[in-house]
Each structure stands twice: as structure tokens, then as C-alpha cells.
C-alpha positions in Angstrom: 8.9 0.8 -7.7 9.6 4.4 -8.6 11.4 5.1 -5.6 13.7 2.2 -6.0 14.4 2.8 -9.6 14.9 6.6 -9.0 17.2 5.7 -5.9 14.9 7.6 -3.5 13.6 6.8 -0.3 9.9 6.0 -0.4 9.2 7.4 3.0 10.7 10.8 2.2 9.2 10.9 -1.3 5.7 10.4 0.4 6.0 13.1 2.8 6.8 15.5 -0.2 3.4 14.8 -1.7 1.1 13.6 0.9 -1.0 17.0 0.8 -1.8 16.1 -2.7 -3.1 12.7 -2.1 -6.8 12.3 -2.4 -7.1 8.2 -2.6 -4.9 5.2 -1.8 -4.3 2.4 -3.9 -2.8 -0.5 -2.0 -0.7 -3.0 -4.0 2.5 -4.7 -3.0 5.5 -5.7 -5.2 8.9 -6.9 -5.6 10.5 -3.3 -6.2 11.2 -4.3 -9.6 7.7 -5.0 -11.3 4.1 -4.5 -10.6 3.3 -7.9 -9.0 0.2 -7.0 -7.1 1.6 -9.3 -4.1 -0.8 -10.0 -1.0 -0.3 -7.2 1.8 1.6 -8.4 4.9 3.3 -7.0 7.8 6.2 -6.2 5.6 4.1 -3.9 3.5 6.1 -0.7 3.4 3.0 1.6 3.6 1.6 0.1 6.8 2.8 2.9 9.0 1.5 5.6 7.0 -2.2 4.1 6.5 -3.6 5.9 9.5 -2.9 9.3 8.1 -5.1 8.4 5.3 -7.9 6.6 6.8 -10.5 8.9 5.9 -9.3 8.7 2.0 -10.9 6.1 -0.4 -8.7 3.0 -0.1 -8.5 0.7 -3.2 -7.3 -2.8 -2.8 -5.7 -4.5 -5.7 -3.9 -7.7 -5.0 -3.8 -11.3 -6.7 -5.6 -13.7 -4.3 -6.8 -17.1 -4.4 -10.5 -16.5 -3.4 -12.6 -14.7 -0.8 -10.7 -15.6 2.2 -7.6 -13.8 0.8 -9.7 -10.6 0.3 -11.1 -11.0 3.8 -7.9 -11.2 5.4 -6.6 -8.2 3.4 -9.4 -6.1 4.4 -8.7 -7.2 8.0 -5.1 -6.3 7.6 -5.9 -2.6 6.4 -8.6 -2.1 9.2 -6.0 -3.1 11.7 -3.3 -0.4 10.3 -6.0 2.1 10.0 
């Protein structure tokens, strides 16, 4: 959301700060407000996750239950 609001490329901004990152908070949104959407194959950060596989990764998404949580964890594991 911050990159969109500031008119910045989120991938370029990530590269500028990646050496300072100590943990990853996963939560998708619509670019305008924090909606905590489920992650899917369009998750912008998916291509960067493997660089941060040794970092603590926190998942914060709205779900309909345990099956959603399990599927989200599986997605993160595939990307790592």
C-alpha cells in the first residue's frame, strides 16, 4: 500500500531496505487498504520469499478456518 500511495515500485523499494529486514509479515491487500486477503499466486512478494526463508515469517490473513490456514502455510512453503 505504501508503494502505491507514494508512487514507488514495491520491488525496487524492497531492494533498498532488504538488509534491514529481520522478519516478514505476510498479508495481501488491494493496494488501497489493509484487507488481510488470503495469499494466492498473484502475491507480489512470492518471488522474494526464498531470500528470507531463514527469517521469522508471520502470516496474517482473514480465513474461513483451519483449511485456509493450512493452504496458506503450504503456499509459503512452496515459495520458500
